[in-house]
Structures are given as C-alpha cells and as structure tokens.
N, C-alpha and C positions, 0 to 999 in steps of 0.2 A: 504494500500500500504506500502510495506517495505521501510525502509530508505535506501538510497544509501550507498554502502560500502565506507569506508574511504580510504582503500588501494586497488589498482587494483589487479586483479588476477595475472597479469604479475609481479608486485612487490612482491607479496606473494611467487610466485614460485621462483623468483630470490633469495629472502632472504633464503628460505629453501635450494636451490641449493648451495648458497655460504656457508651456515653452513655445509652442508654435505661434500663438497669438501675441506674444510679448514683442514689443518693439521699443528699444533695441533688445536683442536677445540677452536674457540674464545669464550670469555665470551658473553653470550647472550646480556647483556647490551651494551657492546662495539660495537657489530655488529649492534644492533638496532640503536645506535647513528650514526654509519657510514651510515646507510641506511635512517635515518630520520624517523624512526618509533618508537612507544612506545615499551619498552622491553616486556611488557605483551602481546602485539599484536603479536610480533615475536614468543613468546612461544606458543601462540594459533595457529599460522600458522604451527608451527612445529608439534604440537599435531594432527592437522587435516591432515597434510601430512603423518603421520604414519598410519592413517586410509586409505589413498589412496593406500598405499603399500599392504594393506590386511593383 
C-alpha cells in the first residue's frame, strides 16, 4: 500500500496556479514558505504540472 500524500491535490494545484498567475514570478522558496510547503515539493509540483499541459 502506498503512503498517503503529504500535500493534497487541491494545495498542489493552488500552488502551481499562484506561481503561474504571479507577475513578476516569485522566488520558489518564498512562495513555498507562504504556502507552508517545502521548496523542493513546490518545484516537483511545478514539474508535474508541465506534464499535465502536454
């Protein structure tokens, strides 16, 4: 059985949406701190979202 995800799908989608709509683009570390997630987790969510777009 797989371990439960630490961050919900809703949080991941919101984080990526906030990054995409921000102008100028925030630093990943600052946005991660604002959202209460680890910066590497946010980078991972961003990379996965790029594959969603095709």
